[in-house]
VMD Tcl script that draws the C-alpha trace (Angstrom):
set ca {
  {0.00 0.00 0.00}
  {2.81 2.37 0.88}
  {4.61 1.79 -2.44}
  {1.45 2.58 -4.40}
  {1.04 5.87 -2.55}
  {4.70 6.75 -3.14}
  {4.43 6.09 -6.89}
  {1.20 8.10 -7.03}
  {2.81 11.08 -5.27}
  {5.82 10.93 -7.60}
  {3.52 10.97 -10.61}
  {1.58 13.94 -9.25}
  {4.79 15.88 -8.55}
  {6.14 15.08 -12.02}
  {3.05 16.45 -13.78}
  {2.27 19.39 -11.50}
  {4.39 21.98 -13.37}
  {2.89 21.17 -16.78}
  {-0.64 21.18 -15.35}
  {-0.07 24.62 -13.82}
  {1.22 25.96 -17.17}
  {-1.80 24.59 -19.04}
  {-4.21 26.00 -16.45}
  {-2.58 29.42 -16.74}
  {-2.90 29.33 -20.54}
  {-6.60 28.43 -20.28}
  {-7.25 31.34 -17.93}
  {-5.36 33.73 -20.23}
  {-7.33 32.43 -23.24}
  {-10.55 33.39 -21.44}
  {-9.27 36.81 -20.35}
  {-7.45 37.63 -23.60}
  {-8.75 35.61 -26.56}
  {-6.22 34.88 -29.32}
  {-6.16 37.29 -32.26}
  {-8.32 36.45 -35.28}
  {-7.59 37.19 -38.92}
  {-10.03 38.81 -41.37}
  {-11.66 35.44 -42.04}
  {-12.55 34.86 -38.39}
  {-9.97 32.14 -37.92}
  {-7.56 32.15 -35.02}
  {-4.08 33.32 -35.94}
  {-1.28 30.99 -34.87}
  {0.91 32.99 -32.51}
  {4.61 32.30 -32.26}
  {5.22 34.63 -29.32}
  {2.97 35.72 -26.47}
  {1.38 39.14 -26.68}
  {2.35 41.97 -24.35}
  {-1.07 41.82 -22.70}
  {-0.68 38.11 -21.93}
  {2.75 38.76 -20.45}
  {1.36 41.57 -18.29}
  {-1.29 39.25 -16.83}
  {1.37 36.70 -15.91}
}
mol new
graphics top color blue
foreach p $ca { graphics top sphere $p radius 0.5 }
foreach p [lrange $ca 0 end-1] q [lrange $ca 1 end] { graphics top cylinder $p $q radius 0.2 }
display resetview
């Protein structure tokens, strides 16, 4: 039982950073939607906008 809990905690710790990054991106997407082109499609962004950086 103890080994299972230890492996579970290691897995949680390993994935925590990535989960926090993804959660932050989802919140920023709600607050500052990605830019759209003239056709209404989302523009692929290579670098984060200044507004997104300010919210971080």
